[in-house]
NUDRENDO-964747 format. One line per field, with one value per atom (N, C-alpha, C): residue number from 0; x, y, z. Coordinates in nm, 4 decimals. Each point is the difference from the previous one (the first is absolute). Layout:
BEGIN
num (NUM, ...)
x (X, ...)
y (Y, ...)
z (Z, ...)
This chain:
BEGIN
num (0, 0, 0, 1, 1, 1, 2, 2, 2, 3, 3, 3, 4, 4, 4, 5, 5, 5, 6, 6, 6, 7, 7, 7, 8, 8, 8, 9, 9, 9, 10, 10, 10, 11, 11, 11, 12, 12, 12, 13, 13, 13, 14, 14, 14, 15, 15, 15, 16, 16, 16, 17, 17, 17, 18, 18, 18, 19, 19, 19, 20, 20, 20, 21, 21, 21, 22, 22, 22, 23, 23, 23, 24, 24, 24, 25, 25, 25, 26, 26, 26, 27, 27, 27, 28, 28, 28, 29, 29, 29, 30, 30, 30, 31, 31, 31, 32, 32, 32, 33, 33, 33, 34, 34, 34, 35, 35, 35, 36, 36, 36, 37, 37, 37, 38, 38, 38, 39, 39, 39, 40, 40, 40, 41, 41, 41, 42, 42, 42, 43, 43, 43, 44, 44, 44, 45, 45, 45, 46, 46, 46, 47, 47, 47, 48, 48, 48, 49, 49, 49, 50, 50, 50, 51, 51, 51, 52, 52, 52, 53, 53, 53, 54, 54, 54, 55, 55, 55, 56, 56, 56, 57, 57, 57, 58, 58, 58, 59, 59, 59, 60, 60, 60, 61, 61, 61, 62, 62, 62, 63, 63, 63, 64, 64, 64, 65, 65, 65, 66, 66, 66, 67, 67, 67, 68, 68, 68, 69, 69, 69, 70, 70, 70, 71, 71, 71, 72, 72, 72, 73, 73, 73, 74, 74, 74, 75, 75, 75, 76, 76, 76, 77, 77, 77, 78, 78, 78, 79, 79, 79, 80, 80, 80, 81, 81, 81, 82, 82, 82, 83, 83, 83, 84, 84, 84, 85, 85, 85, 86, 86, 86, 87, 87, 87, 88, 88, 88, 89, 89, 89, 90, 90, 90, 91, 91, 91, 92, 92, 92, 93, 93, 93, 94, 94, 94, 95, 95, 95)
x (0.1072, -0.1248, 0.1255, -0.0156, 0.0839, -0.0468, 0.0624, 0.0014, -0.0851, -0.0710, -0.0644, -0.1572, -0.0241, -0.1520, -0.0610, -0.1492, -0.0204, -0.1222, -0.0201, -0.0650, 0.1397, 0.0596, 0.0722, 0.1376, 0.0486, 0.1264, 0.1165, -0.0248, 0.1359, 0.0714, 0.1494, 0.0384, 0.1026, 0.1326, 0.0864, 0.1048, 0.0399, 0.0691, 0.1367, 0.1146, 0.1387, 0.0456, 0.0924, 0.0239, 0.1225, 0.0447, 0.1036, -0.0301, 0.0504, -0.0271, 0.1145, 0.0165, 0.0518, 0.0157, 0.1213, 0.0235, 0.0507, 0.0035, 0.0545, 0.1419, 0.0698, 0.1149, -0.0038, -0.0803, -0.0270, 0.0254, 0.0104, 0.0273, -0.1101, 0.0422, -0.1063, -0.0385, -0.0906, -0.0155, -0.1151, -0.0308, -0.0990, -0.1296, -0.1079, -0.1177, -0.1336, -0.1207, -0.0962, -0.1422, -0.0673, -0.1176, -0.1064, -0.0502, -0.1482, -0.1287, -0.1229, -0.0907, -0.0614, -0.1454, -0.0249, -0.1734, 0.0640, -0.1097, -0.1001, -0.1288, -0.0902, -0.0991, -0.0507, -0.0891, -0.1308, -0.0973, -0.1161, -0.1088, -0.0956, -0.1548, -0.0683, 0.0049, -0.0414, -0.1694, -0.0842, -0.1148, -0.0534, 0.0011, -0.0755, -0.1407, -0.0381, -0.2012, -0.0218, 0.0694, -0.0283, -0.0017, 0.0801, -0.0181, -0.0412, -0.0614, -0.0497, 0.0896, 0.1221, 0.0846, 0.1457, 0.0730, 0.1252, 0.1199, 0.0932, 0.1626, 0.1042, 0.0640, 0.0937, 0.1725, 0.0362, 0.1024, 0.1005, 0.1619, 0.0852, 0.0304, -0.0783, 0.0710, 0.0881, 0.0100, 0.0793, -0.1154, 0.0015, -0.0405, -0.0692, 0.1095, -0.0385, -0.0886, -0.0009, -0.0861, -0.1286, -0.0356, -0.1148, -0.0962, 0.1334, -0.0900, -0.0633, 0.0828, -0.0190, -0.1731, 0.0230, -0.1197, -0.0930, 0.0075, -0.1186, -0.0501, 0.0658, 0.0162, -0.0643, 0.0212, -0.0702, -0.1040, -0.0620, -0.1205, -0.0219, 0.1009, 0.0028, 0.0594, 0.0186, 0.1017, -0.0615, -0.0933, -0.0252, 0.0160, -0.0363, 0.0477, 0.1584, 0.0837, 0.1415, 0.0448, -0.0186, 0.0103, -0.0038, -0.1231, -0.0171, 0.0772, 0.0432, 0.1321, 0.1470, 0.0160, 0.1305, 0.0740, 0.1133, 0.0864, 0.0197, 0.0160, -0.0141, 0.1505, 0.1091, 0.1384, 0.0105, -0.0634, 0.0130, -0.0797, -0.1275, -0.0367, 0.0439, -0.0098, 0.0447, -0.0733, 0.0139, -0.0957, -0.1656, 0.0288, -0.1275, -0.0819, 0.0505, -0.0581, -0.0586, 0.1086, -0.0824, -0.0881, -0.0179, -0.1185, -0.1151, 0.0299, -0.1381, -0.0590, 0.1256, -0.0579, -0.0742, 0.0541, -0.0709, -0.1218, -0.0426, -0.1209, -0.0697, -0.0018, -0.0894, -0.0306, 0.1227, -0.0424, -0.1055, 0.0090, -0.1121, -0.1524, 0.0235, -0.1283, -0.0446, 0.0463, 0.0017, -0.0959, 0.0387, 0.0138, -0.1698, -0.0188, -0.1413, -0.0974, 0.0090, -0.0745, -0.0712, 0.1220, -0.0550, -0.0807)
y (-0.0995, 0.0968, 0.1014, 0.0551, 0.1441, 0.1254, 0.0872, 0.1287, 0.1214, -0.0046, 0.0737, 0.0141, 0.1285, 0.0785, -0.0807, -0.0530, -0.0589, 0.0931, 0.1082, 0.1131, 0.1009, 0.0640, 0.1449, -0.1081, -0.0812, -0.0407, 0.0321, 0.0307, 0.0699, -0.1189, 0.0016, -0.0994, 0.0259, -0.0497, 0.0454, 0.0977, 0.0838, 0.0954, -0.0179, 0.0465, -0.0072, 0.1370, 0.0354, 0.0869, -0.0537, 0.1019, -0.0154, 0.0291, -0.1156, 0.0804, 0.0746, 0.1189, 0.0496, 0.0387, -0.0313, 0.0218, 0.1356, 0.0026, 0.1266, 0.0631, -0.1039, 0.0032, 0.0242, 0.0171, 0.0044, -0.1150, -0.1238, -0.1756, 0.0123, -0.0532, -0.0303, -0.1533, -0.0886, -0.1004, -0.0352, -0.0867, -0.0085, -0.0344, 0.0101, -0.0725, 0.0391, -0.1188, 0.0369, 0.0443, 0.1131, 0.0616, -0.0951, -0.0791, -0.1120, 0.1152, -0.0429, 0.0439, -0.0336, 0.0551, -0.0050, -0.1094, -0.1033, -0.0916, -0.0729, 0.0200, -0.0878, -0.1266, -0.1094, -0.0702, 0.0733, 0.0369, 0.0109, -0.0298, -0.0031, -0.0336, 0.1042, 0.0222, 0.1260, -0.0594, 0.0563, -0.0359, 0.0860, -0.0754, 0.0516, 0.0205, 0.1782, 0.0250, -0.1252, 0.0378, -0.0296, -0.1288, -0.1055, -0.1235, -0.0749, 0.0579, -0.0706, -0.1002, -0.0081, -0.0602, 0.0685, -0.0752, 0.0667, -0.1052, 0.0964, -0.0375, 0.0269, -0.1048, 0.0288, 0.0578, 0.1068, 0.0776, 0.0353, -0.0160, 0.0388, 0.1414, 0.0995, 0.1256, 0.1011, 0.1315, 0.0745, 0.0808, 0.0493, 0.0945, 0.0956, 0.0698, 0.1515, -0.0890, -0.1144, -0.0260, -0.0121, -0.0452, -0.0387, 0.1741, 0.0495, 0.1318, 0.0678, -0.0094, 0.0566, -0.0951, -0.1422, -0.0498, 0.0656, 0.0313, 0.0477, 0.1576, 0.0760, 0.1315, 0.0019, -0.0613, -0.0431, -0.0952, 0.0127, -0.0850, -0.1484, -0.0874, -0.1387, -0.0685, -0.1291, -0.0680, 0.0653, -0.0391, 0.0147, 0.1473, 0.0888, 0.1438, 0.0158, -0.0649, -0.0007, -0.0523, -0.1402, -0.0640, 0.0415, 0.0928, 0.0555, 0.0720, 0.1020, 0.0979, -0.0492, -0.1017, -0.0869, -0.0180, 0.0049, -0.0507, -0.1495, -0.0806, -0.1181, -0.0721, 0.1326, -0.0394, -0.0288, 0.0631, 0.0319, -0.1255, -0.0350, -0.0911, -0.1981, -0.0849, -0.0703, -0.0995, -0.1408, -0.0692, -0.0434, -0.0220, -0.0083, 0.1165, 0.1135, 0.1006, 0.0743, -0.0883, 0.0592, -0.1002, -0.0857, -0.1056, 0.0465, 0.0677, 0.0498, 0.1276, 0.0718, 0.1151, -0.0345, -0.0821, -0.0870, -0.0335, -0.0577, -0.0663, 0.1201, 0.0797, 0.1214, 0.0605, 0.0488, 0.0750, -0.0886, -0.0829, -0.1024, -0.0215, 0.0000, 0.0392, 0.1172, 0.0928, 0.1328, 0.0338, -0.0915, 0.0142, -0.0795, -0.1076, -0.0435, 0.0458, 0.0765, 0.0596, 0.1171, 0.0562, 0.1360, -0.0234)
z (0.0449, -0.0507, 0.0095, -0.1195, -0.0203, 0.1019, 0.0539, 0.0688, -0.0867, -0.0435, -0.0956, 0.0167, -0.0390, 0.0213, -0.1311, -0.0059, -0.1005, -0.1002, 0.0694, -0.0459, -0.0541, 0.0533, -0.0146, -0.0709, 0.0395, -0.0295, 0.0803, 0.1043, 0.0728, 0.0327, 0.0510, 0.0551, 0.0380, 0.0615, 0.1136, -0.1041, 0.0869, 0.0057, 0.0530, -0.0468, 0.0680, 0.0441, 0.1093, 0.0350, 0.1009, 0.0933, 0.0955, 0.1586, 0.0466, 0.1782, 0.0206, 0.0658, 0.0343, 0.1240, 0.0662, 0.1651, 0.0188, 0.1187, 0.0540, -0.0267, -0.0761, 0.0013, -0.1899, -0.0234, -0.1703, -0.0757, 0.0743, -0.0516, -0.0952, -0.1000, -0.1042, -0.0426, 0.0428, -0.0658, -0.0694, -0.0884, -0.0949, 0.0580, 0.0014, 0.0708, -0.1328, 0.0874, -0.1413, 0.1231, -0.0997, 0.0447, -0.0486, 0.0595, -0.0533, 0.0145, -0.0884, -0.0122, 0.1334, -0.0078, 0.1324, -0.0458, 0.0043, -0.0903, 0.1060, -0.0343, 0.0879, -0.1065, 0.0477, -0.0556, 0.0185, -0.1134, 0.0398, -0.0940, 0.0165, -0.0428, -0.0842, -0.1129, -0.0923, -0.0389, 0.0291, -0.1087, -0.0759, -0.1312, -0.1221, 0.0193, -0.0044, -0.0285, -0.1046, -0.1479, -0.1085, -0.0246, 0.0560, -0.0014, 0.1013, 0.1237, 0.1385, 0.0680, -0.0328, 0.0665, 0.0648, 0.0683, 0.0667, -0.0356, -0.0014, -0.0652, 0.0871, 0.0490, 0.0569, -0.0603, 0.0785, -0.0794, 0.0962, -0.0252, 0.0519, -0.0340, 0.1096, -0.0503, 0.0623, -0.0018, 0.0908, 0.0546, 0.1198, 0.1251, -0.1188, -0.1051, -0.0829, -0.0435, -0.0914, -0.1050, 0.0404, 0.1501, 0.0535, 0.0032, 0.0780, -0.0251, -0.0896, -0.1323, -0.1029, -0.0301, -0.0549, 0.0253, 0.0721, 0.1045, 0.0447, 0.0104, -0.0901, -0.0641, -0.0989, -0.0717, -0.1742, 0.0374, 0.0989, 0.0048, -0.0192, 0.0203, 0.0059, -0.1014, 0.0011, -0.0931, -0.1327, -0.0321, -0.1611, -0.0442, 0.0809, -0.0555, -0.0135, 0.0746, 0.0533, -0.1310, -0.0188, -0.1502, -0.1407, -0.0045, -0.1036, -0.0535, 0.1153, -0.0549, 0.0196, 0.0365, 0.0134, -0.1231, -0.0162, -0.1006, -0.0148, -0.1242, 0.0291, 0.0432, -0.0246, -0.0047, 0.1939, 0.0430, 0.1490, 0.0754, -0.0820, 0.0819, 0.0230, 0.0803, 0.0022, -0.1594, -0.0129, -0.0958, 0.0672, 0.1483, 0.0073, 0.0225, 0.0285, 0.0348, -0.1454, -0.1427, -0.0928, -0.0760, 0.0498, -0.0240, 0.0646, 0.1634, 0.0405, -0.0792, -0.0862, -0.0422, -0.1396, -0.0508, -0.1448, 0.0168, 0.1285, 0.0339, 0.0360, 0.0659, 0.0437, -0.1080, -0.1169, -0.1273, -0.0796, -0.0096, -0.0490, 0.0776, 0.1306, 0.0624, -0.0290, -0.0094, -0.0366, -0.1657, -0.0340, -0.1678, -0.0284, 0.0750, -0.0146, 0.0655, 0.0987, 0.0649, -0.0255, -0.0678, -0.0691, -0.1757)
């Protein structure tokens, strides 16, 4: 399981630990990932994702999973999130 957000694509960054004596050693900054279940109103079911806390706030801000995925770029989404986005688009096309 990779340390990458399934909705935003955020991953680990690298940087330095800096001591009081200004000694620098390499370190990794890991994203704050959480396992969450998000519900799609269009499909009427829940999906499990491993997303960052910032992505969870963005989903809430945009008004839910359906609205977030409608605006999200396919290059940032994981394969499972792309499938969900495609299913939501199909459901919206048949409903209209």
